[in-house]
C-alpha positions in Angstrom: -8.5 -7.9 22.2 -5.5 -6.2 21.1 -3.7 -7.3 24.4 -4.6 -10.8 24.1 -3.0 -10.5 20.9 0.2 -8.6 22.3 0.4 -11.5 25.1 0.4 -14.1 22.3 2.8 -12.3 20.2 5.3 -11.9 23.6 4.9 -15.7 24.3 5.6 -17.0 20.7 8.8 -14.4 20.4 10.2 -16.0 23.7 10.0 -19.3 22.8 11.4 -18.3 19.3 14.3 -16.6 20.8 14.8 -19.7 23.3 14.7 -22.1 20.4 17.2 -20.1 18.4 19.5 -19.8 21.1 20.0 -24.1 21.7 21.2 -23.6 18.1 19.4 -27.0 17.0 18.2 -27.1 13.7 15.0 -27.7 13.0 14.4 -30.9 10.9 10.5 -31.6 9.6 9.6 -35.4 9.4 6.4 -34.6 7.8 5.9 -35.2 3.7 7.3 -32.9 1.4 5.1 -30.2 1.2 2.8 -28.9 -2.0 4.6 -25.7 -3.0 1.8 -24.7 -5.2 -1.1 -24.5 -2.5 -1.3 -20.7 -1.5 -3.4 -19.4 1.5 -4.5 -15.7 1.1 -3.5 -14.1 4.7 -3.8 -10.6 6.2 -1.4 -9.3 8.5 -2.8 -8.1 12.3 0.6 -6.9 13.4 3.9 -6.6 12.4 7.2 -5.9 14.6 10.7 -5.3 13.3 13.5 -5.6 15.7 16.3 -4.0 13.8 18.9 -5.3 16.5 18.3 -9.0 16.0 17.6 -8.3 12.3 14.3 -10.1 12.5 10.6 -9.3 11.6 7.3 -10.8 13.4 4.0 -10.8 11.9 1.2 -12.4 13.7 -1.5 -13.2 11.2 -4.6 -14.7 10.1 -6.9 -15.7 7.3 -7.6 -12.9 4.6 -11.1 -14.2 3.8 -13.9 -16.9 5.0 -12.6 -19.1 1.8 -9.3 -19.3 3.5 -9.9 -20.5 6.7 -10.0 -24.3 6.2 -6.6 -24.1 4.3 -4.8 -22.0 6.8 -6.3 -23.9 9.9 -4.8 -27.0 8.2 -1.6 -25.3 7.4 -0.7 -24.1 10.7 -1.7 -27.9 12.5 0.6 -29.6 10.1 3.5 -27.2 9.3 4.1 -25.3 12.5 8.0 -24.5 12.5 8.3 -25.1 8.9 9.6 -23.0 6.1 7.3 -20.9 4.0 7.3 -18.3 1.3 5.5 -15.0 1.5 4.4 -12.9 -1.6 2.9 -9.5 -1.4 2.6 -8.4 -4.6 5.0 -10.7 -7.2 5.6 -7.8 -9.7 6.9 -5.2 -7.1 8.2 -7.2 -3.9 8.8 -10.7 -5.0 8.8 -13.6 -2.5 11.0 -14.2 0.2 11.4 -17.1 2.9 10.3 -17.2 6.4 9.2 -19.7 9.2 5.4 -20.0 10.1 4.2 -21.0 13.6 0.5 -22.0 14.8 0.0 -19.7 17.7 -1.9 -22.4 20.1 -3.2 -19.8 22.6 -4.6 -17.4 19.7 -7.1 -19.7 17.9 -7.1 -19.1 14.2 -3.7 -17.1 14.1 -0.5 -17.7 12.9 3.0 -16.3 13.8 5.8 -15.5 10.8 9.1 -14.9 11.6 11.5 -13.6 8.9 14.9 -11.8 8.3 14.3 -7.8 8.4 15.7 -7.3 5.1 12.8 -8.5 3.4 10.4 -6.3 2.0 8.1 -4.5 4.6 4.8 -5.2 5.6 2.2 -3.1 7.3 -0.6 -3.9 9.4 -3.6 -4.9 7.2 -1.4 -5.9 4.4 -2.6 -9.1 2.5 -0.2 -11.9 1.3 0.1 -15.2 0.0 1.7 -18.0 2.2 3.0 -21.3 0.4 5.2 -24.1 2.0 8.6 -24.0 0.8 10.0 -26.4 -1.3 13.0 -28.3 0.5 
């Protein structure tokens, strides 16, 4: 199982690097997101590359109640901006990009600057679509 997640992470990271290399800005044609809708999630794997100053998080829902909301968010908003909140009192929120991992059922990928507060494997957080 861990090898499969690692493979998904490697493929997703390669796709992200290739997309970033072309320098084309991403524009969403989707309707404006409801910034108040939050989905409870849990980090499965967290990797930070200090050289590229990026953190990548493979995640899934935090509990059974969040399964459908996360599925809908990932299907409709892969590649869109999100805000991540671990503990509003301690860390605040920060902005990143969410991707659906099509080859890993029920998994998402977060990409955000390494300067954001650190996440660890198993950390629970709230994911919201960012207002544009």
